One Martini backbone bead per residue (centre of mass of N, CA, C, O) as a GRO file, in nm:
protein
  130
    1MET     BB    1   0.521  -2.622  -3.019
    2VAL     BB    2   0.472  -2.391  -3.292
    3SER     BB    3   0.337  -2.121  -3.407
    4SER     BB    4   0.150  -2.070  -3.716
    5PRO     BB    5  -0.042  -1.997  -3.982
    6GLY     BB    6  -0.091  -2.328  -4.027
    7GLY     BB    7  -0.014  -2.383  -3.743
    8PRO     BB    8   0.143  -2.605  -3.582
    9THR     BB    9   0.488  -2.681  -3.539
   10PRO     BB   10   0.682  -2.934  -3.522
   11THR     BB   11   0.977  -2.964  -3.366
   12ARG     BB   12   1.113  -3.168  -3.565
   13LEU     BB   13   1.102  -2.968  -3.807
   14LEU     BB   14   1.260  -2.735  -3.678
   15ASP     BB   15   1.520  -2.903  -3.630
   16LEU     BB   16   1.588  -2.945  -3.926
   17VAL     BB   17   1.624  -2.653  -3.999
   18GLY     BB   18   1.846  -2.598  -3.789
   19LEU     BB   19   2.056  -2.798  -3.893
   20GLU     BB   20   2.083  -2.682  -4.183
   21ASN     BB   21   2.189  -2.401  -4.064
   22GLU     BB   22   2.464  -2.540  -3.922
   23VAL     BB   23   2.560  -2.662  -4.172
   24SER     BB   24   2.778  -2.692  -4.476
   25GLU     BB   25   2.704  -3.005  -4.554
   26CYS     BB   26   2.538  -3.222  -4.801
   27ARG     BB   27   2.483  -3.579  -4.843
   28GLY     BB   28   2.332  -3.802  -5.101
   29PHE     BB   29   2.069  -4.047  -5.166
   30GLN     BB   30   1.804  -4.056  -5.427
   31PRO     BB   31   1.615  -4.295  -5.587
   32GLY     BB   32   1.283  -4.173  -5.609
   33LEU     BB   33   1.336  -3.867  -5.515
   34ILE     BB   34   1.334  -3.551  -5.476
   35PRO     BB   35   1.474  -3.350  -5.274
   36GLY     BB   36   1.349  -3.124  -5.055
   37LEU     BB   37   1.570  -2.896  -5.119
   38PHE     BB   38   1.440  -2.908  -5.450
   39GLN     BB   39   1.139  -2.862  -5.422
   40THR     BB   40   0.851  -2.787  -5.527
   41GLU     BB   41   0.541  -2.720  -5.431
   42ALA     BB   42   0.396  -2.927  -5.613
   43TYR     BB   43   0.576  -3.172  -5.548
   44ALA     BB   44   0.549  -3.166  -5.239
   45THR     BB   45   0.249  -3.200  -5.237
   46ALA     BB   46   0.239  -3.475  -5.378
   47VAL     BB   47   0.409  -3.627  -5.177
   48ILE     BB   48   0.244  -3.562  -4.914
   49GLN     BB   49  -0.031  -3.682  -5.041
   50GLY     BB   50   0.023  -3.961  -5.188
   51GLY     BB   51  -0.186  -3.916  -5.447
   52ALA     BB   52  -0.375  -3.736  -5.357
   53THR     BB   53  -0.656  -3.524  -5.362
   54GLY     BB   54  -0.699  -3.202  -5.282
   55PRO     BB   55  -0.701  -3.053  -5.006
   56LEU     BB   56  -0.510  -2.954  -4.755
   57SER     BB   57  -0.416  -3.007  -4.466
   58ASP     BB   58  -0.269  -2.858  -4.209
   59ASP     BB   59  -0.034  -3.054  -4.188
   60GLU     BB   60   0.039  -3.045  -4.493
   61GLN     BB   61   0.095  -2.743  -4.507
   62THR     BB   62   0.327  -2.748  -4.300
   63LYS     BB   63   0.514  -2.938  -4.458
   64VAL     BB   64   0.549  -2.768  -4.710
   65ARG     BB   65   0.653  -2.509  -4.572
   66VAL     BB   66   0.901  -2.639  -4.443
   67ARG     BB   67   1.032  -2.747  -4.702
   68LEU     BB   68   1.070  -2.458  -4.825
   69GLU     BB   69   1.233  -2.334  -4.585
   70ARG     BB   70   1.486  -2.526  -4.608
   71GLN     BB   71   1.596  -2.393  -4.881
   72LYS     BB   72   1.747  -2.144  -4.755
   73ALA     BB   73   2.020  -2.292  -4.709
   74VAL     BB   74   2.098  -2.291  -5.026
   75THR     BB   75   2.046  -1.952  -5.061
   76ARG     BB   76   2.246  -1.827  -4.911
   77ASP     BB   77   2.463  -1.593  -4.870
   78GLY     BB   78   2.742  -1.656  -4.986
   79GLY     BB   79   2.934  -1.893  -4.792
   80GLU     BB   80   2.662  -1.992  -4.626
   81ALA     BB   81   2.577  -2.199  -4.808
   82LEU     BB   82   2.470  -2.494  -4.867
   83SER     BB   83   2.631  -2.785  -4.942
   84VAL     BB   84   2.524  -2.998  -5.222
   85TRP     BB   85   2.522  -3.368  -5.270
   86MET     BB   86   2.330  -3.546  -5.510
   87VAL     BB   87   2.217  -3.868  -5.579
   88LEU     BB   88   2.012  -3.972  -5.850
   89GLY     BB   89   1.784  -4.164  -5.945
   90GLU     BB   90   1.608  -4.240  -6.215
   91ALA     BB   91   1.325  -4.234  -6.073
   92ALA     BB   92   1.346  -3.932  -5.981
   93LEU     BB   93   1.345  -3.828  -6.297
   94ARG     BB   94   1.068  -4.006  -6.399
   95GLN     BB   95   0.867  -3.977  -6.184
   96GLN     BB   96   0.524  -3.873  -6.188
   97VAL     BB   97   0.489  -3.654  -5.965
   98GLY     BB   98   0.177  -3.511  -6.022
   99GLY     BB   99   0.275  -3.533  -6.309
  100PRO     BB  100   0.409  -3.402  -6.591
  101ALA     BB  101   0.403  -3.098  -6.514
  102VAL     BB  102   0.541  -3.127  -6.239
  103LEU     BB  103   0.796  -3.258  -6.335
  104ARG     BB  104   0.893  -3.043  -6.535
  105GLU     BB  105   0.914  -2.817  -6.325
  106GLN     BB  106   1.115  -2.971  -6.145
  107LEU     BB  107   1.350  -3.010  -6.352
  108LEU     BB  108   1.386  -2.704  -6.407
  109HIS     BB  109   1.449  -2.633  -6.111
  110LEU     BB  110   1.693  -2.812  -6.072
  111ARG     BB  111   1.863  -2.672  -6.292
  112ALA     BB  112   1.839  -2.377  -6.170
  113ARG     BB  113   1.994  -2.471  -5.887
  114LYS     BB  114   2.261  -2.469  -6.012
  115THR     BB  115   2.570  -2.455  -5.837
  116PRO     BB  116   2.879  -2.464  -5.696
  117ARG     BB  117   2.718  -2.589  -5.421
  118THR     BB  118   2.544  -2.770  -5.630
  119THR     BB  119   2.470  -3.129  -5.669
  120ALA     BB  120   2.287  -3.317  -5.917
  121GLN     BB  121   2.338  -3.657  -5.965
  122PRO     BB  122   2.324  -3.908  -6.160
  123SER     BB  123   2.309  -4.218  -6.177
  124ILE     BB  124   2.456  -4.491  -6.299
  125THR     BB  125   2.390  -4.650  -6.614
  126CYS     BB  126   2.410  -4.984  -6.721
  127VAL     BB  127   2.456  -5.147  -7.039
  128ARG     BB  128   2.445  -5.433  -7.195
  129ARG     BB  129   2.579  -5.592  -7.439
  130HIS     BB  130   2.471  -5.790  -7.737
   0.00000   0.00000   0.00000
């Protein structure tokens, strides 16, 4: 473990940050939640608390801080930024994690994060004709 202002940071979380700093591209599918690389602090807090309310524990504060730190890989200067292509399930875009205001902020943040190197694509929903 490494010491940080919010307490010790588990090595496994630091390893994740390190891996994202070493790779050039990340692809994935997130059916139910916005990926951590694009979460706002409020959304990340709601996810990490798992629906609970109240102040965060030291461990939860560390998890939120590390999640936000990971996002630096997406915003690095020049051609060094992590290229991300995520397919999001409809539930990820509609599930009110943290409530309507948190979801609204999150969706606006997701839209603002769109760059030539980032794609957050909704999965295709097909409806049968009647």
